[in-house]
Residue, then its C-alpha position, 0 to 999 in steps of 0.5 A: m500500500r502506497h503512503d499518501a504524503r498529503k496525509r502526513p502530519l506537519t506543524a504549522a511551520g511545515w516541519a514533520a509532526s509526531v502523533t505521539d509528541s504533543s509539542t509538535w501539534g498546533a492550535y487550530a487557529d495557527v493550523v488553518r492559517s498555515e500555508h504548509g500541507t493540504g489541510v487539517g488533521i486530528v490526532l486520536g486518543d484521550g477519548l477520541g477515536c475514528i472508524d475509517l470506512d474505505h472505498c464505500i462511496t461510489d458516484g456519491v452513493v454510500a454502500p449499504w454496508a457503510e450506511a449501516i455502520i454510519d447509522e449505528h454510530r450517528r447518535d454518538a458521533v462528533l463528526i461524520e465526514r467524507s474522507m480526502s479521497g472522496e471514496g471513504v467515510h470517517i466517523f469520529l466519536p468518543m472511544a476508549e484507547a485500544p489497539g487499532t482493528r482492521v476488517r477487510d472481507g472482500v466487501r467491507s474495509v473498516e479500520t478503527y483507531s483510538r490512539a496515536r493515529y493522525i487522521a486528515v480531515t475534510g469537514d465534508r459532513l455526511 
């Protein structure tokens, strides 16, 4: 799998940031004014997690398997958005820190993260 450099965490000054070193993170106001990188990201942990649904949107239509997961978590979600690729969904919600999980069964592609993980966000709400 090719790493997408657009999703790499950077400081507002353009230096590499770390998902485990909060001294490299920036305030929202500084980050949105920065000319470095391609957007804003969130570091997960401290009670915030993300369910990442990959390859579930085709021609603007959310796949039934993904819609079922979205519906299951909509009530507790902080944000449900389309991912940077335009083909996936992020569900940000309160979550206890735990090891990440991955389900790929030929139909579904679901990853869950709740600590030491950076997720690039779009704000393109669903």
